[in-house]
PATI-943642 format. One record per residue: residue number from 0; residue in three letters; chain; x, y, z of N, C-alpha, C, CB in turn. Coordinates in pm, whole numbers, padded with zeros to 5 digits. Each point is the difference from the previous one (the first is absolute). Glycine has a CB too. Layout:
BEGIN
<atom pos="NUM" code="Ala" unit="A" n_px="X" n_py="Y" n_pz="Z" ca_px="X" ca_py="Y" ca_pz="Z" c_px="X" c_py="Y" c_pz="Z" cb_px="X" cb_py="Y" cb_pz="Z"/>
...
//
This chain:
BEGIN
<atom pos="0" code="Met" unit="A" n_px="00379" n_py="-11488" n_pz="09859" ca_px="-00104" ca_py="00073" ca_pz="00073" c_px="00025" c_py="00132" c_pz="-00026" cb_px="-00031" cb_py="-00157" cb_pz="00172"/>
<atom pos="1" code="Thr" unit="A" n_px="00205" n_py="00188" n_pz="-00195" ca_px="00034" ca_py="00117" ca_pz="00028" c_px="-00051" c_py="00067" c_pz="-00103" cb_px="00179" cb_py="-00049" cb_pz="00126"/>
<atom pos="2" code="Glu" unit="A" n_px="-00127" n_py="-00004" n_pz="-00283" ca_px="00012" ca_py="00046" ca_pz="-00111" c_px="-00137" c_py="00075" c_pz="-00054" cb_px="00183" cb_py="-00181" cb_pz="-00021"/>
<atom pos="3" code="Tyr" unit="A" n_px="-00272" n_py="-00012" n_pz="00066" ca_px="-00094" ca_py="00124" ca_pz="-00028" c_px="-00166" c_py="00089" c_pz="00126" cb_px="00096" cb_py="-00163" cb_pz="-00282"/>
<atom pos="4" code="Arg" unit="A" n_px="-00009" n_py="00144" n_pz="00376" ca_px="-00069" ca_py="00104" ca_pz="00062" c_px="00014" c_py="00193" c_pz="-00009" cb_px="00015" cb_py="-00240" cb_pz="00134"/>
<atom pos="5" code="Glu" unit="A" n_px="00175" n_py="00185" n_pz="-00189" ca_px="00087" ca_py="00119" ca_pz="-00086" c_px="-00171" c_py="00168" c_pz="-00032" cb_px="00251" cb_py="-00294" cb_pz="-00202"/>
<atom pos="6" code="Pro" unit="A" n_px="-00276" n_py="00248" n_pz="00058" ca_px="-00057" ca_py="00048" ca_pz="-00055" c_px="-00155" c_py="00088" c_pz="00024" cb_px="00172" cb_py="-00166" cb_pz="-00082"/>
<atom pos="7" code="Ala" unit="A" n_px="-00194" n_py="00049" n_pz="00159" ca_px="-00180" ca_py="-00023" ca_pz="00041" c_px="00012" c_py="00145" c_pz="00146" cb_px="-00067" cb_py="-00392" cb_pz="-00052"/>
<atom pos="8" code="Val" unit="A" n_px="00209" n_py="00359" n_pz="00138" ca_px="00030" ca_py="00136" ca_pz="00074" c_px="00025" c_py="00147" c_pz="-00053" cb_px="00083" cb_py="-00168" cb_pz="00119"/>
<atom pos="9" code="Glu" unit="A" n_px="-00051" n_py="00191" n_pz="-00242" ca_px="00092" ca_py="00057" ca_pz="-00050" c_px="-00126" c_py="00076" c_pz="-00009" cb_px="00227" cb_py="-00126" cb_pz="-00096"/>
<atom pos="10" code="Ser" unit="A" n_px="-00369" n_py="00053" n_pz="00008" ca_px="-00067" ca_py="00126" ca_pz="-00072" c_px="-00113" c_py="-00001" c_pz="00084" cb_px="00076" cb_py="-00006" cb_pz="-00254"/>
<atom pos="11" code="Glu" unit="A" n_px="-00105" n_py="-00111" n_pz="00366" ca_px="-00083" ca_py="00064" ca_pz="00127" c_px="00090" c_py="00132" c_pz="00032" cb_px="-00101" cb_py="-00250" cb_pz="00121"/>
<atom pos="12" code="Arg" unit="A" n_px="00217" n_py="00292" n_pz="-00120" ca_px="00010" ca_py="00130" ca_pz="00092" c_px="-00015" c_py="00065" c_pz="-00050" cb_px="00102" cb_py="-00020" cb_pz="00114"/>
<atom pos="13" code="Gly" unit="A" n_px="-00076" n_py="-00001" n_pz="-00280" ca_px="00008" ca_py="00107" ca_pz="-00088" c_px="-00183" c_py="00038" c_pz="-00051" cb_px="00298" cb_py="-00094" cb_pz="-00088"/>
<atom pos="14" code="Ala" unit="A" n_px="-00362" n_py="00049" n_pz="00107" ca_px="-00118" ca_py="-00002" ca_pz="00044" c_px="-00031" c_py="00083" c_pz="00120" cb_px="00003" cb_py="-00203" cb_pz="-00103"/>
<atom pos="15" code="Leu" unit="A" n_px="00029" n_py="00199" n_pz="00188" ca_px="-00025" ca_py="00032" ca_pz="00111" c_px="00145" c_py="00190" c_pz="-00014" cb_px="-00113" cb_py="-00367" cb_pz="00139"/>
<atom pos="16" code="Val" unit="A" n_px="00204" n_py="00326" n_pz="-00151" ca_px="00023" ca_py="00129" ca_pz="-00068" c_px="-00038" c_py="00156" c_pz="-00061" cb_px="00056" cb_py="-00190" cb_pz="00007"/>
<atom pos="17" code="Ala" unit="A" n_px="-00153" n_py="00119" n_pz="-00074" ca_px="-00114" ca_py="-00001" ca_pz="-00170" c_px="-00111" c_py="00098" c_pz="00109" cb_px="00010" cb_py="-00333" cb_pz="-00200"/>
<atom pos="18" code="Val" unit="A" n_px="-00062" n_py="00307" n_pz="00267" ca_px="-00074" ca_py="-00015" ca_pz="00073" c_px="-00029" c_py="00148" c_pz="00102" cb_px="00076" cb_py="-00267" cb_pz="-00050"/>
<atom pos="19" code="Leu" unit="A" n_px="00098" n_py="00226" n_pz="00140" ca_px="-00010" ca_py="00148" ca_pz="00095" c_px="00077" c_py="00102" c_pz="-00117" cb_px="00031" cb_py="-00109" cb_pz="00306"/>
<atom pos="20" code="Val" unit="A" n_px="-00038" n_py="00079" n_pz="-00420" ca_px="00088" ca_py="00165" ca_pz="-00086" c_px="-00119" c_py="00058" c_pz="-00017" cb_px="00219" cb_py="-00064" cb_pz="-00167"/>
<atom pos="21" code="Met" unit="A" n_px="-00362" n_py="-00056" n_pz="00154" ca_px="-00123" ca_py="00101" ca_pz="-00040" c_px="-00075" c_py="-00026" c_pz="00091" cb_px="-00001" cb_py="00015" cb_pz="-00227"/>
<atom pos="22" code="Val" unit="A" n_px="-00009" n_py="00024" n_pz="00384" ca_px="-00065" ca_py="00061" ca_pz="00124" c_px="00094" c_py="00076" c_pz="-00016" cb_px="-00122" cb_py="-00145" cb_pz="00156"/>
<atom pos="23" code="Ile" unit="A" n_px="00247" n_py="00180" n_pz="-00128" ca_px="00087" ca_py="00165" ca_pz="-00011" c_px="-00028" c_py="00096" c_pz="-00098" cb_px="00180" cb_py="-00104" cb_pz="00069"/>
<atom pos="24" code="Leu" unit="A" n_px="-00204" n_py="-00014" n_pz="-00181" ca_px="00001" ca_py="00157" ca_pz="-00094" c_px="-00164" c_py="00041" c_pz="-00002" cb_px="00231" cb_py="-00063" cb_pz="-00201"/>
<atom pos="25" code="Gly" unit="A" n_px="-00284" n_py="-00027" n_pz="00233" ca_px="-00138" ca_py="-00033" ca_pz="00012" c_px="-00062" c_py="00117" c_pz="00146" cb_px="00053" cb_py="-00311" cb_pz="-00111"/>
<atom pos="26" code="Val" unit="A" n_px="00049" n_py="00270" n_pz="00224" ca_px="00000" ca_py="00177" ca_pz="00079" c_px="00062" c_py="00064" c_pz="-00028" cb_px="-00036" cb_py="-00026" cb_pz="00151"/>
<atom pos="27" code="Ala" unit="A" n_px="00137" n_py="00062" n_pz="-00210" ca_px="00051" ca_py="00135" ca_pz="-00011" c_px="-00063" c_py="00051" c_pz="-00146" cb_px="00237" cb_py="-00050" cb_pz="00155"/>
<atom pos="28" code="Gly" unit="A" n_px="-00393" n_py="-00055" n_pz="-00173" ca_px="-00063" ca_py="00142" ca_pz="-00161" c_px="-00071" c_py="00063" c_pz="00139" cb_px="-00102" cb_py="-00135" cb_pz="-00341"/>
<atom pos="29" code="Ile" unit="A" n_px="00015" n_py="00083" n_pz="00434" ca_px="-00044" ca_py="00041" ca_pz="00059" c_px="00036" c_py="00128" c_pz="00128" cb_px="-00065" cb_py="-00219" cb_pz="-00122"/>
<atom pos="30" code="Phe" unit="A" n_px="00166" n_py="00194" n_pz="00105" ca_px="00049" ca_py="00176" ca_pz="00089" c_px="00017" c_py="00054" c_pz="-00094" cb_px="00126" cb_py="-00019" cb_pz="00199"/>
<atom pos="31" code="Ala" unit="A" n_px="-00063" n_py="-00015" n_pz="-00293" ca_px="00039" ca_py="00089" ca_pz="-00158" c_px="-00121" c_py="00157" c_pz="-00045" cb_px="00089" cb_py="-00312" cb_pz="-00118"/>
<atom pos="32" code="Val" unit="A" n_px="-00233" n_py="00148" n_pz="00206" ca_px="-00099" ca_py="00067" ca_pz="-00087" c_px="-00034" c_py="00083" c_pz="00118" cb_px="-00092" cb_py="-00175" cb_pz="-00196"/>
<atom pos="33" code="Ser" unit="A" n_px="00101" n_py="00175" n_pz="00296" ca_px="-00068" ca_py="00038" ca_pz="00140" c_px="00127" c_py="00111" c_pz="00010" cb_px="-00147" cb_py="-00256" cb_pz="00136"/>
//
């Protein structure tokens, strides 16, 4: 179970981090423009 679940958790965490980075960059861009 653990060996099979670990990659899925890692990919989910990676996707979450990517989304968070995109949101932070978007907010920073909006603040920079305004």
